[in-house]
N, C-alpha and C positions, 0 to 999 in steps of 0.2 A: 225771649220768653221760653220757658221750658216746654218741650213738646207734650209733656204729660198733662199740662193744665187743660181743663175742659173749657174751651172758649165758645162753644155753641151748644149749651146744655138744654135739656128739657126745661121749659118754663110753664108755670101754671098761674091762673088767675081764678077768681071766684066762679067764672063761667066758661073759661077757655083753656085749651091746652095747646102750647106752642111746641111742636116737635121739631128737633133739628132735622133739616132736610137731608134725605138720603135718596139713592137711586130708586128704592122701592116705592117711594111716594109718587113716582111719575104717573101711573094710571089714574090715581085719585085726583091729582092736580090737573091732568088732562081733562077729566070729566068736569071738574068744578070751575075751571077758568077758561072755558071754550067760548064764552059769550063775546061777540065782537064789540059790544059796548064798553067792555073793560079796556080796550086798546085804542080808543078814540084819540087820546092825548098822550100816548106813549109810543115809542118806536116798536116795531114788531107786530105780529099778528097772532091770533089764537093758536095754541099748539094743536097739531093734528097728528103727529107721529109719536107714539108712546116710546118707541125705542130710541129715537133721537133725543127726546126729553130725558129718558133714563140715562143716556150717555152724558148729557150735559150735567145732570144732577151728580152723577158719579165723579165727574171731573171736579165739581165744586166741593166734594167731600174732603178734599185736602184742607179746606178752611183757611188756606194761606196762599198768597201770591208766591210765585217761584223764588223771588228775591227776599221773601219774608217781611217785606215792609208793610204789607196789608193783610188784614184778616178778612176773609170772605164768609160772612155769617148769614145763614138763611134759615127761617123757621116756617113750617106749615102750620097754619092756624086752624084748629078744630073746635067745634062745638059738639060734644058727644062724639059720634062717628062721622060727622059731616065736615068736609073741608070748606072753610069759609074764604080762605085767601092765604097770602104769604106776607111776611115782613122780612126785611133784609137790611144789613148794614155792611158797609165797607169801612173797616177801621184802619185809619192811618196811624200806625203804632207810634212813631216818633212824635207826631204832632198831637197825639191824644184827641183826635177828632174822628168823627164817623159820618159818612154820607149815608142817609137812611132813606128807605122807600117802602111802599106798601101797595099791594094789589089785592082787591077783594071782589068776590062774585057779586053780581047785582042783588041777589037774594039777601046779602048781608048788609047792603047799603042802608044808612039811616037808622041803624039799630044800636050804635055805640060799640059794636064789636071791634072795629078798626082802632078806635081810640083806646080801648081796653088792651088790645094786643100790643099797640105801640107803646103804651105806658110800661107794660111788662118788659119789652125789649129795651127801652131807654133806661129803665131802672137797672137792668142787668148790666148794660154797657157801662154805666157810670160806676155802680157799686162793685161790680164783678171785674171789670176790665180797666177801670180808671179813666174812661173817656170823659173829657171835660167840655166838649162842644159837639152839638149835632147840627148837620146841614142837610137841607132838602132842596132839590131843584124841581120846580113844579111848572108845568105848562100854564101860561097865563089864562088859557081858556078853561082850565079845569077848576071851576069854582068849588066843587065839592071837596076836592083834595086840598085846596087852599083853606077852606073852612076847618077841615080836620086839623091841619097844621096849626092854625091859629088857636083852636080849642086846646091843643096840647101845650100852647105857650110860645110857639115859634113866632118870630118877628121877621117881616120882610126886610132884607138888607141890601138887595141889589136887583136890577133888572138886566137880563142879557138878551139883547135883540138878536134875532137870527141864530139862536143857540143850536138849533137842529133843523133838519129838513126831512120830513117823512110824510107818506100818504098824500103826496102832491101839494103839501103846504109847508110854510115856514113856521117853526115853533119858537116863540119867544118864551123865556123862562124867568120866573121870579126865583130868587135865592132867599130861602128862609133859614134862620139860625136860632138855636136855643142853647143857652149855657146849661151845663149840668147843675149849677147852683140854683138857677132859676127854676129848672124842672123839679129839683128836690124840694124847693120851698113851696111849690104850687101843687105837687102831686098828691092826690087824695088817697093813693094806694099805700098800704104798708110795705115796708122793705121785704124783698124776696129772700127766701132762705137758701143761700148758697155760699160756698167759701169764696172770699175775695181772691182774685187771680192776679191782678196788677198787670201792668204792661211792661 
């Protein structure tokens, strides 16, 4: 893929703005995603060090793995000037698949923001980068996250017992998949305005 192609562009929806993540976002993300409830079913803890978070974000600004086989794409989701959460995708270039994930602050839960942001990202990944299949790994205990995936059209395809171990317990994971064709057929949102990039 030519280096000049924008693989992590600004995306907008009727109510949200998805900004490509950069180091300068660290303080706002630190403030927005500090609630421990966000991290019940995912490894890691709330960020507490703005400088460490800034360094991590700066490293991710390459948007690519060192070997070029993956694209590391991250967006900060805003409503007005308020950070609601993040959406992200690891695109496996040769396979035309993407592992996707989302993290939102409790104040944004249950309001449709996560679904709206995810639809924007999935639409771009397919139409802009040629991704043909999306994959999400979700802790079996995280009912809200599973309901969001199902609302987007994802279907459970596998169960991985003992997939991870964190916070003193074992995490079993459901694997959910969604084909780009199924997403396009069911998505109520109009196509986004951006030039196709292709993989």
